[in-house]
FIMIZA-460842 format. One record per residue: y, x, z of N, C-alpha, C in turn; residue in one letter. Coordinates in steps of 0.02 Angstrom, whole numbers, padded with zeros to 5 digits, always signed. Layout:
<pts>
YXZYXZYXZA/...
</pts>
This chain:
<pts>
-05354+02771-04116-05324+02738-04095-05362+02680-04103M/-05334+02619-04033-05350+02568-04020-05344+02527-04082A/-05393+02469-04083-05405+02417-04115-05420+02355-04067Q/-05452+02347-04035-05445+02293-03996-05380+02296-03922T/-05347+02265-03913-05309+02265-03848-05324+02200-03813V/-05306+02233-03743-05314+02179-03698-05275+02173-03653D/-05272+02111-03607-05227+02088-03554-05256+02095-03497I/-05268+02174-03449-05311+02189-03392-05265+02140-03325C/-05215+02119-03339-05186+02093-03275-05130+02061-03288A/-05127+01991-03250-05066+01926-03272-05031+01907-03227A/-04998+01927-03165-04961+01907-03100-04901+01879-03122V/-04891+01824-03057-04838+01809-03058-04828+01788-02968Q/-04748+01795-02965-04724+01787-02919-04687+01736-02881T/-04702+01714-02803-04673+01639-02790-04601+01634-02823P/-04603+01576-02851-04532+01574-02861-04517+01536-02816Y/-04432+01534-02797-04391+01528-02744-04341+01512-02769V/-04304+01423-02758-04244+01390-02775-04193+01430-02745R/-04183+01444-02671-04134+01496-02641-04171+01545-02620H/-04162+01593-02640-04171+01674-02637-04135+01686-02571P/-04165+01727-02548-04135+01764-02463-04078+01809-02495A/-04034+01833-02459-03971+01870-02490-03996+01952-02501D/-04049+01970-02468-04084+02037-02492-04119+02033-02544D/-04135+01978-02568-04177+01984-02642-04131+01978-02694M/-04159+02043-02710-04110+02063-02790-04145+02065-02855T/-04135+02071-02902-04195+02073-02972-04227+02135-02973T/-04194+02185-02958-04241+02260-02936-04304+02238-02907A/-04288+02192-02850-04343+02198-02800-04383+02154-02823S/-04373+02087-02841-04431+02057-02866-04469+02067-02942V/-04433+02098-02974-04476+02154-03029-04508+02186-03006L/-04511+02222-02958-04537+02273-02919-04604+02247-02881A/-04593+02187-02878-04671+02157-02841-04685+02133-02885N/-04681+02116-02934-04725+02085-03001-04753+02145-03025A/-04729+02218-03032-04757+02268-03053-04807+02287-03001A/-04811+02292-02950-04852+02332-02899-04898+02291-02883R/-04905+02217-02895-04966+02161-02884-05004+02162-02964S/-04971+02164-02995-05007+02197-03065-05042+02250-03061A/-05012+02304-03035-05055+02367-03028-05098+02337-02989L/-05099+02301-02939-05167+02286-02880-05197+02249-02914V/-05184+02205-02956-05229+02154-03015-05276+02193-03046A/-05259+02261-03093-05277+02262-03139-05331+02347-03118S/-05327+02357-03025-05346+02403-03003-05305+02479-03012T/-05255+02474-03061-05237+02551-03104-05192+02575-03050L/-05160+02644-03065-05112+02668-03025-05062+02685-03066T/-04993+02702-03027-04944+02692-03063-04940+02770-03108A/-04987+02814-03123-04984+02868-03159-05031+02868-03218R/-05058+02770-03203-05131+02767-03266-05084+02723-03324E/-05012+02718-03319-04981+02652-03339-04928+02711-03382I/-04930+02720-03461-04872+02766-03509-04836+02728-03544D/-04834+02670-03507-04764+02623-03552-04719+02558-03503G/-04686+02548-03537-04656+02492-03479-04595+02452-03524L/-04609+02393-03523-04577+02315-03564-04530+02298-03502G/-04467+02301-03498-04430+02231-03445-04398+02180-03496I/-04390+02136-03468-04338+02080-03486-04304+02064-03439A/-04226+02041-03445-04216+02028-03388-04131+02038-03405S/-04115+01957-03381-04028+01945-03394-03986+01980-03330F/-03980+01985-03260-03988+02006-03227-03982+02080-03184T/-04024+02132-03235-04039+02192-03180-03960+02220-03198L/-03947+02199-03278-03884+02259-03295-03819+02277-03218A/-03823+02341-03212-03797+02401-03289-03874+02433-03293P/-03934+02408-03249-03992+02452-03249-04047+02398-03297D/-04080+02468-03341-04120+02447-03392-04190+02463-03372R/-04230+02463-03442-04307+02500-03415-04304+02547-03394A/-04262+02604-03403-04270+02668-03409-04263+02660-03321I/-04185+02633-03297-04185+02642-03221-04280+02622-03193D/-04297+02550-03216-04339+02545-03181-04412+02586-03168M/-04421+02609-03225-04457+02677-03214-04448+02728-03192S/-04396+02735-03179-04395+02765-03126-04411+02750-03052V/-04380+02697-03046-04392+02675-02984-04454+02675-02959K/-04491+02641-02995-04585+02607-02998-04606+02690-03008L/-04582+02750-03021-04628+02796-03026-04663+02798-03089G/-04646+02787-03146-04693+02778-03195-04647+02849-03266L/-04696+02871-03277-04700+02913-03327-04702+02882-03402R/-04651+02870-03433-04679+02837-03501-04680+02855-03571A/-04712+02844-03626-04691+02873-03686-04685+02815-03718T/-04672+02751-03708-04647+02702-03719-04611+02663-03696W/-04552+02651-03700-04523+02629-03675-04477+02537-03714I/-04438+02500-03665-04411+02414-03708-04392+02396-03663M/-04335+02382-03685-04274+02336-03662-04285+02248-03715D/-04328+02218-03680-04316+02141-03727-04256+02099-03701S/-04229+02067-03746-04142+02039-03746-04171+01984-03755G/-04249+01933-03774-04234+01886-03819-04242+01806-03764L/-04251+01815-03685-04248+01776-03678-04316+01750-03658G/-04325+01677-03695-04374+01647-03667-04427+01666-03720G/-04402+01693-03765-04479+01707-03819-04475+01800-03796A/-04453+01822-03737-04463+01889-03739-04525+01893-03715S/-04571+01885-03679-04628+01900-03665-04686+01913-03714G/-04676+01857-03774-04724+01846-03843-04703+01923-03862V/-04633+01918-03855-04592+01983-03897-04627+02056-03901D/-04621+02072-03800-04625+02124-03791-04714+02131-03807M/-04762+02080-03801-04825+02086-03822-04829+02117-03861L/-04802+02058-03918-04799+02119-03979-04794+02185-04003Q/-04737+02191-03973-04733+02291-03972-04778+02318-03909H/-04804+02289-03889-04845+02328-03829-04901+02335-03892A/-04917+02297-03899-04990+02291-03961-04989+02350-04002V/-04936+02336-04021-04935+02377-04109-04916+02451-04062A/-04890+02460-04012-04895+02524-03987-04955+02563-03972A/-05001+02540-03939-05073+02554-03907-05099+02569-03970I/-05113+02509-04023-05153+02512-04095-05138+02579-04144R/-05039+02608-04094-05037+02657-04151-05039+02726-04113N/-05074+02707-04060-05078+02779-03988-05007+02800-03977G/-04957+02769-03976-04914+02759-03941-04896+02776-03848D/-04951+02733-03842-04977+02729-03758-05022+02697-03762A/-05066+02696-03693-05127+02684-03674-05113+02613-03626R/-05064+02609-03575-05094+02561-03559-05018+02541-03526R/-04984+02480-03544-04898+02456-03536-04913+02401-03498I/-04855+02428-03432-04822+02370-03395-04776+02321-03411L/-04793+02239-03416-04734+02226-03464-04699+02174-03386L/-04625+02183-03376-04621+02131-03331-04559+02100-03335V/-04544+02036-03290-04482+02003-03357-04455+01955-03253G/-04393+01951-03254-04381+01921-03200-04320+01916-03178G/-04274+01863-03137-04225+01892-03128-04214+01826-03043D/-04164+01865-02997-04151+01850-02949-04079+01809-02967A/-04045+01734-02987-03994+01729-02968-03956+01713-02933F/-03892+01706-02930-03849+01723-02861-03795+01663-02909T/-03784+01595-02872-03715+01544-02895-03671+01570-02972P/-03668+01614-02940-03607+01646-02976-03651+01687-03032E/-03701+01709-03022-03711+01776-03086-03740+01703-03135S/-03764+01667-03112-03820+01589-03150-03740+01587-03201F/-03691+01556-03172-03616+01538-03207-03591+01573-03247N/-03616+01645-03228-03574+01684-03286-03633+01683-03335Q/-03697+01686-03325-03731+01680-03363-03731+01630-03428L/-03711+01564-03413-03696+01510-03442-03628+01519-03493V/-03588+01554-03454-03530+01539-03486-03498+01578-03530R/-03553+01652-03535-03543+01726-03560-03621+01724-03617N/-03637+01682-03613-03716+01692-03635-03726+01733-03710Y/-03664+01695-03770-03683+01749-03802-03612+01731-03852N/-03574+01759-03896-03510+01760-03936-03521+01680-03962V/-03567+01672-04003-03551+01604-04031-03537+01548-03998A/-03578+01545-03925-03577+01484-03901-03508+01472-03856T/-03467+01551-03840-03422+01536-03810-03382+01513-03861G/-03367+01529-03934-03319+01524-03985-03307+01454-04004Q/-03390+01424-04011-03415+01348-04043-03381+01295-03957D/-03402+01303-03915-03399+01270-03856-03348+01288-03809Y/-03330+01337-03802-03289+01349-03733-03252+01326-03698G/-03208+01264-03757-03145+01246-03743-03191+01159-03726D/-03228+01154-03734-03258+01086-03695-03300+01078-03640V/-03261+01045-03585-03271+01053-03540-03361+01025-03511P/-03386+01060-03476-03473+01029-03478-03509+01038-03502G/-03491+01055-03579-03526+01064-03646-03592+01132-03609F/-03658+01132-03619-03682+01184-03625-03758+01172-03615G/-03816+01190-03636-03881+01177-03644-03887+01119-03640P/-03880+01078-03579-03930+01031-03549-03883+00989-03609N/-03808+00982-03633-03794+00939-03702-03824+00934-03757A/-03834+00995-03760-03851+01025-03844-03936+00992-03833M/-03964+01004-03779-04028+00975-03785-04055+00886-03805F/-03985+00869-03759-04003+00804-03775-03982+00759-03814A/-03961+00807-03866-03914+00772-03935-03967+00815-03973L/-04015+00848-03937-04084+00874-04002-04135+00810-03975I/-04153+00789-03924-04181+00744-03903-04170+00670-03901T/-04115+00670-03920-04094+00591-03935-04118+00590-04031Q/-04093+00652-04071-04117+00666-04145-04210+00648-04150Q/-04232+00687-04111-04311+00696-04107-04311+00591-04087Q/-04294+00568-04046-04312+00505-04022-04301+00447-04089M/-04262+00469-04110-04251+00428-04182-04299+00450-04233T/-04299+00502-04229-04366+00531-04301-04422+00496-04292Q/-04450+00496-04236-04509+00490-04207-04537+00428-04180Y/-04492+00380-04181-04507+00341-04128-04513+00338-04063G/-04494+00380-04022-04507+00422-03945-04474+00375-03900L/-04484+00356-03837-04462+00336-03802-04451+00385-03718E/-04422+00373-03665-04404+00385-03608-04486+00408-03573R/-04531+00374-03577-04589+00376-03564-04632+00424-03591E/-04601+00424-03637-04683+00466-03694-04661+00558-03665D/-04581+00570-03653-04553+00638-03619-04601+00621-03547Y/-04579+00576-03500-04621+00578-03454-04683+00583-03424G/-04713+00550-03472-04804+00584-03483-04798+00651-03474F/-04771+00686-03503-04765+00768-03518-04761+00795-03465V/-04693+00777-03417-04687+00809-03351-04740+00773-03299A/-04760+00703-03302-04801+00711-03266-04857+00733-03254I/-04905+00756-03327-04948+00801-03317-04945+00845-03304R/-04872+00892-03307-04888+00981-03309-04871+00963-03226Q/-04829+00898-03188-04821+00932-03106-04900+00910-03091R/-04952+00873-03108-04992+00887-03089-05041+00937-03086K/-05022+00973-03153-05051+01052-03138-04998+01080-03100W/-04953+01099-03094-04915+01114-03038-04956+01111-02957A/-04984+01057-02931-05003+01057-02892-05066+01116-02870S/-05084+01142-02924-05135+01201-02918-05108+01281-02894R/-05046+01260-02910-04986+01306-02922-04954+01349-02872N/-04998+01379-02807-04961+01376-02741-04888+01432-02786P/-04865+01449-02818-04791+01490-02853-04741+01428-02856N/-04792+01392-02888-04734+01329-02910-04668+01292-02857A/-04622+01299-02880-04560+01280-02836-04570+01190-02810V/-04614+01161-02871-04636+01082-02846-04674+01074-02861Y/-04729+01030-02814-04815+01035-02812-04826+00968-02821R/-04759+00906-02775-04799+00836-02768-04808+00773-02819H/-04854+00759-02810-04868+00744-02881-04764+00687-02906P/-04787+00672-02983-04716+00635-02989-04754+00553-03014L/-04731+00507-03018-04728+00452-03024-04687+00436-03103S/-04724+00386-03144-04664+00369-03185-04594+00336-03183M/-04596+00288-03116-04546+00277-03084-04496+00295-03075T/-04517+00379-03027-04472+00442-03005-04442+00474-03077E/-04479+00477-03119-04450+00508-03170-04402+00443-03209Y/-04419+00394-03222-04369+00375-03282-04326+00346-03221L/-04331+00337-03153-04253+00337-03110-04229+00398-03102E/-04230+00438-03101-04199+00541-03083-04131+00523-03126A/-04088+00548-03078-04015+00546-03083-04002+00589-03174P/-03978+00549-03171-03935+00560-03269-03918+00634-03251L/-03933+00680-03315-03863+00738-03332-03853+00736-03396V/-03865+00723-03442-03839+00724-03519-03892+00663-03566A/-03886+00619-03545-03917+00558-03587-03947+00571-03654D/-04009+00579-03672-04064+00548-03603-04071+00604-03538P/-04052+00644-03542-04099+00704-03506-04086+00677-03431L/-04130+00682-03379-04111+00676-03313-04118+00751-03281T/-04111+00760-03201-04147+00808-03219-04221+00833-03188I/-04247+00766-03216-04310+00805-03217-04356+00833-03280L/-04302+00814-03334-04315+00834-03390-04287+00923-03410D/-04242+00942-03360-04219+01004-03349-04240+01067-03301C/-04243+01102-03313-04297+01161-03272-04252+01171-03213V/-04290+01196-03162-04257+01206-03108-04241+01282-03096P/-04200+01327-03102-04167+01392-03053-04196+01395-03020V/-04263+01472-03025-04268+01517-02967-04254+01577-02973V/-04269+01619-02944-04295+01691-02932-04344+01710-02917A/-04382+01758-02971-04437+01777-02970-04471+01815-03044G/-04525+01821-03046-04550+01898-03104-04605+01869-03114A/-04609+01909-03161-04692+01877-03190-04715+01949-03222C/-04796+01974-03226-04782+02031-03251-04871+02034-03294A/-04879+02080-03342-04946+02095-03360-04949+02162-03384V/-05033+02177-03394-05036+02249-03400-05069+02237-03455I/-05048+02256-03528-05081+02263-03585-05124+02354-03591V/-05198+02363-03620-05226+02422-03646-05279+02417-03679E/-05275+02473-03713-05344+02477-03746-05410+02436-03701A/-05459+02434-03761-05516+02396-03726-05550+02468-03676E/-05583+02440-03623-05604+02493-03571-05664+02528-03614R/-05677+02567-03615-05760+02623-03621-05797+02571-03599T/-05802+02576-03529-05863+02525-03495-05832+02439-03483E/-05895+02401-03499-05896+02329-03523-05871+02281-03437S/-05811+02261-03468-05800+02185-03412-05794+02126-03427T/-05826+02087-03386-05846+02017-03404-05779+01982-03406S/-05764+01930-03434-05716+01895-03428-05634+01905-03482G/-05646+01973-03508-05598+01993-03540-05537+01965-03575R/-05463+01962-03575-05442+01933-03634-05409+01965-03663I/-05425+01955-03728-05422+01981-03798-05348+01969-03817V/-05325+01994-03863-05252+01989-03912-05296+01991-03945V/-05290+01927-03977-05308+01904-04056-05272+01909-04100R/-05210+01887-04103-05151+01876-04134-05095+01864-04122G/-05021+01909-04123-04970+01902-04128-04916+01879-04210I/-04890+01824-04190-04831+01817-04250-04754+01786-04226A/-04722+01805-04251-04649+01784-04247-04609+01765-04305A/-04577+01721-04290-04497+01712-04363-04446+01691-04318D/-04402+01741-04302-04331+01718-04278-04286+01704-04323H/-04251+01668-04312-04186+01632-04367-04230+01604-04428N/-04274+01565-04416-04338+01528-04467-04280+01506-04509A/-04234+01450-04504-04231+01409-04548-04137+01435-04537D/-04106+01521-04535-04072+01535-04545-04000+01499-04521L/-04003+01452-04445-04001+01423-04411-03939+01374-04431H/-03973+01330-04510-03952+01292-04557-03971+01220-04522T/-04026+01218-04498-04069+01133-04466-04033+01106-04424G/-04090+01056-04394-04069+00997-04339-04086+01030-04283T/-04109+01051-04270-04157+01086-04183-04229+01052-04201G/-04258+01015-04244-04316+00965-04219-04372+01029-04246L/-04341+01071-04284-04413+01108-04291-04390+01189-04275T/-04464+01218-04247-04446+01279-04241-04491+01341-04285T/-04472+01396-04268-04510+01449-04322-04593+01440-04315G/-04629+01384-04277-04704+01393-04271-04727+01372-04327L/-04671+01337-04356-04691+01285-04418-04703+01345-04478T/-04705+01411-04456-04739+01489-04489-04772+01509-04474S/-04749+01531-04405-04789+01572-04361-04874+01540-04364V/-04876+01471-04331-04945+01452-04315-05002+01449-04373C/-04980+01435-04453-05033+01436-04487-05058+01516-04489P/-04991+01564-04486-05019+01638-04488-05054+01650-04441R/-05064+01611-04382-05107+01650-04362-05163+01599-04350L/-05166+01554-04390-05232+01507-04387-05272+01564-04449W/-05243+01568-04506-05259+01624-04543-05308+01679-04538N/-05264+01715-04494-05265+01778-04463-05336+01786-04420S/-05343+01735-04391-05361+01727-04304-05459+01699-04355T/-05431+01644-04383-05512+01592-04411-05514+01505-04361G/-05455+01518-04309-05455+01467-04265-05414+01411-04310W/-05410+01349-04263-05377+01297-04291-05367+01269-04221S/-05299+01206-04232-05298+01181-04191-05332+01138-04139P/-05389+01118-04162-05458+01087-04138-05488+01132-04070A/-05490+01198-04090-05528+01244-04044-05477+01263-04006Q/-05430+01252-03990-05391+01273-03920-05403+01255-03870I/-05437+01292-03802-05436+01271-03739-05361+01247-03686D/-05326+01297-03724-05260+01315-03680-05195+01314-03711V/-05144+01251-03704-05097+01277-03728-05037+01295-03690L/-05007+01333-03679-04943+01396-03647-04892+01361-03675S/-04839+01327-03691-04777+01330-03716-04727+01329-03706L/-04677+01344-03707-04600+01354-03684-04581+01276-03678Y/-04562+01255-03628-04569+01207-03594-04482+01199-03558D/-04419+01227-03607-04372+01220-03554-04342+01145-03568D/-04344+01099-03605-04352+01047-03630-04413+00986-03631Y/-04424+00941-03618-04490+00918-03651-04492+00907-03728P/-04432+00886-03757-04415+00873-03824-04441+00937-03853A/-04440+01026-03825-04454+01060-03851-04531+01083-03854V/-04570+01053-03810-04629+01040-03802-04648+01006-03842V/-04607+00958-03878-04636+00894-03948-04641+00933-03988V/-04586+00967-04000-04577+01012-04078-04625+01067-04076A/-04640+01109-04038-04677+01145-04059-04742+01111-04044Q/-04781+01053-04020-04846+01053-04024-04861+01029-04098L/-04789+00973-04128-04773+00948-04201-04799+01001-04234I/-04749+01057-04257-04762+01114-04290-04814+01165-04288D/-04853+01158-04227-04920+01217-04225-04973+01158-04230A/-04960+01086-04260-05007+01049-04293-05061+01037-04245G/-05034+01012-04180-05069+00985-04154-05059+00897-04137F/-04988+00920-04156-04957+00802-04172-04935+00788-04253L/-04983+00742-04254-04955+00725-04338-04880+00703-04348R/-04853+00716-04368-04771+00666-04395-04784+00623-04398A/-04823+00583-04408-04813+00509-04436-04854+00449-04372E/-04888+00507-04341-04919+00489-04254-04920+00528-04221H/-04848+00541-04189-04822+00568-04121-04822+00534-04063V/-04802+00467-04069-04833+00458-03997-04903+00452-03993R/-04918+00421-04014-05017+00416-04001-05045+00476-04009A/-05028+00530-04052-05069+00580-04027-05049+00635-03980D/-04977+00607-03954-04949+00635-03893-05009+00621-03816L/-05011+00533-03821-05027+00530-03795-05120+00527-03756R/-05155+00573-03828-05208+00595-03821-05238+00657-03806A/-05174+00673-03830-05177+00755-03816-05177+00775-03725L/-05129+00729-03717-05116+00717-03636-05164+00708-03584L/-05213+00683-03628-05254+00639-03595-05313+00680-03605S/-05336+00727-03653-05391+00763-03632-05393+00817-03603S/-05466+00859-03621-05489+00919-03586-05416+00966-03611E/-05388+00967-03657-05346+01037-03662-05278+01042-03610V/-05299+01076-03596-05226+01114-03531-05176+01130-03546A/-05105+01078-03539-05054+01104-03572-05009+01128-03516L/-04992+01191-03524-04935+01230-03452-04967+01220-03389N/-05058+01246-03378-05074+01218-03328-05049+01251-03252S/-05010+01307-03275-04954+01324-03203-04907+01265-03192S/-04912+01234-03209-04853+01177-03215-04774+01181-03253G/-04796+01228-03288-04746+01249-03373-04662+01247-03291G/-04637+01267-03342-04563+01299-03307-04531+01231-03264M/-04561+01177-03298-04529+01093-03274-04543+01091-03178L/-04585+01102-03177-04619+01105-03111-04617+01175-03070S/-04644+01219-03114-04650+01307-03074-04562+01331-03070A/-04543+01305-03113-04459+01335-03121-04457+01387-03181G/-04394+01393-03203-04351+01462-03231-04378+01502-03192Q/-04397+01587-03199-04333+01647-03177-04314+01675-03223C/-04268+01653-03257-04231+01684-03294-04264+01710-03351G/-04255+01757-03376-04305+01794-03437-04369+01810-03433A/-04405+01791-03344-04456+01809-03336-04472+01737-03375G/-04455+01699-03400-04468+01629-03440-04533+01649-03496A/-04517+01708-03516-04563+01707-03583-04620+01735-03549G/-04622+01783-03516-04697+01813-03474-04741+01754-03447L/-04680+01695-03423-04725+01665-03374-04788+01632-03418H/-04792+01626-03481-04825+01567-03516-04897+01613-03523F/-04899+01690-03545-04947+01732-03541-04967+01737-03501I/-04945+01705-03426-04987+01736-03371-05003+01646-03361V/-05002+01603-03406-05019+01554-03368-05063+01543-03433D/-05068+01565-03459-05139+01571-03521-05206+01606-03483A/-05188+01662-03460-05219+01735-03417-05264+01665-03392V/-05198+01649-03322-05222+01612-03274-05286+01552-03303K/-05281+01525-03337-05304+01466-03365-05358+01482-03398A/-05362+01537-03433-05433+01577-03464-05478+01612-03438L/-05438+01648-03375-05493+01689-03318-05507+01664-03248Q/-05455+01647-03233-05448+01617-03161-05496+01543-03166T/-05445+01491-03170-05471+01434-03186-05521+01399-03239R/-05561+01446-03270-05604+01447-03314-05594+01384-03379S/-05546+01364-03391-05536+01324-03423-05541+01365-03500I/-05594+01363-03534-05629+01367-03609-05600+01446-03617G/-05601+01454-03688-05598+01521-03705-05554+01545-03749A/-05508+01477-03801-05463+01487-03812-05377+01478-03805K/-05317+01529-03832-05269+01498-03771-05222+01521-03857A/-05190+01465-03857-05096+01492-03885-05055+01492-03859L/-05009+01551-03848-04934+01568-03797-04881+01548-03859V/-04826+01516-03827-04767+01502-03875-04718+01564-03829S/-04656+01566-03891-04591+01595-03863-04541+01542-03886G/-04487+01548-03849-04438+01516-03897-04371+01518-03837Y/-04328+01537-03880-04273+01561-03840-04192+01572-03887G/-04160+01599-03827-04095+01632-03865-04073+01571-03920M/-04019+01517-03875-04007+01469-03911-03926+01505-03948V/-03923+01514-04010-03877+01495-04034-03817+01473-04067V/-03772+01457-04064-03740+01407-04057-03754+01341-04042S/-03817+01315-04066-03838+01239-04049-03917+01232-04012R/-03966+01281-04067-04030+01264-04019-04075+01361-04028Y/-04112+01359-04002-04160+01414-04005-04160+01448-04064G/-04126+01514-04055-04152+01547-04143-04216+01590-04138A/-04228+01621-04093-04310+01635-04070-04383+01606-04058C/-04424+01621-04112-04494+01574-04094-04557+01633-04113S/-04610+01633-04058-04651+01658-04112-04711+01641-04040N/-04782+01674-04060-04829+01646-04043-04874+01699-04022A/-04949+01708-03987-05003+01722-03973-05066+01685-03959A/-05129+01733-03979-05169+01676-03999-05217+01727-03937A/-05223+01726-03876-05312+01754-03837-05353+01717-03843L/-05391+01749-03826-05466+01728-03793-05508+01772-03754E/-05548+01734-03723-05586+01750-03647-05645+01765-03692R/-05676+01840-03681-05743+01853-03705-05778+01880-03644V/-05850+01865-03654-05897+01899-03593-05896+01958-03595S/
</pts>
């Protein structure tokens, strides 16, 4: 049974704001899967596991995609954890490989929304959302996270400019990602004067919805030595960490990251790449605090220092600039980290986070993975 598990391919399809009529969820997932096979130099016959994350693939599931892709699987998974689905699938895939249930597993996530399918997703996200807010006109994720942002600003003495620095830094990274939908430079004036969505959030604080997909291939360490391997050093999760009785200002990373630091022997000071779920800038700040990168009593100063340091925060632009491809958002950050370590040669150690599935008030799912590039 394998002990060391590698990510041998990580790909992102071009993200599209307005997909063509013939672009379907199945087609974007298939394109990502084929690109991952090419990048790994593997064939479909060599893949024996498949994980799928998608909001709009229904009524099809992972087994339907397995048939369409010509895969024979001894391990299969459907993940329903939205922005946490990438690390969720990776956690299960690593365990499966170490247990001998599969040797090479393809993980794919993505969506191709139509305006109607996206509106339907928001309206019918889960039972709790419908019961709690179904009769409140205009209430949805933007309004929820506007409230969380307001609370965070009050608690830590933050101003809109502090969130602007996050968006501007990530836009700068996006200029190097040809798959990102927004790549032109962003100024603080543009950020502050952007149209308001839900005070204090503007359109530049809310992720653009896109059609697209991401895919990774996870495998047992190959017999032959390969340079620039990306090794999964650790994974941890804490879903419903506060039993949904908190304020939404903290995430499950408060328990997840100490476990990762303990298992890997790493510390925040050793991390070169941060790939953190960023549906809103406030969620990035919350995770940075929970993971130990920002001190609660010095959030503003520490955030400025981090953003001006050599640490790569969402070096593909994050979803704020690249776009959010539905349930593929979870895998987006794994791909981001692998590209940063392997293609952009930014250091050797990465922390990848997942966050998602709002239940009533804020995301209930949190997980993270520690990745390392080894020679």
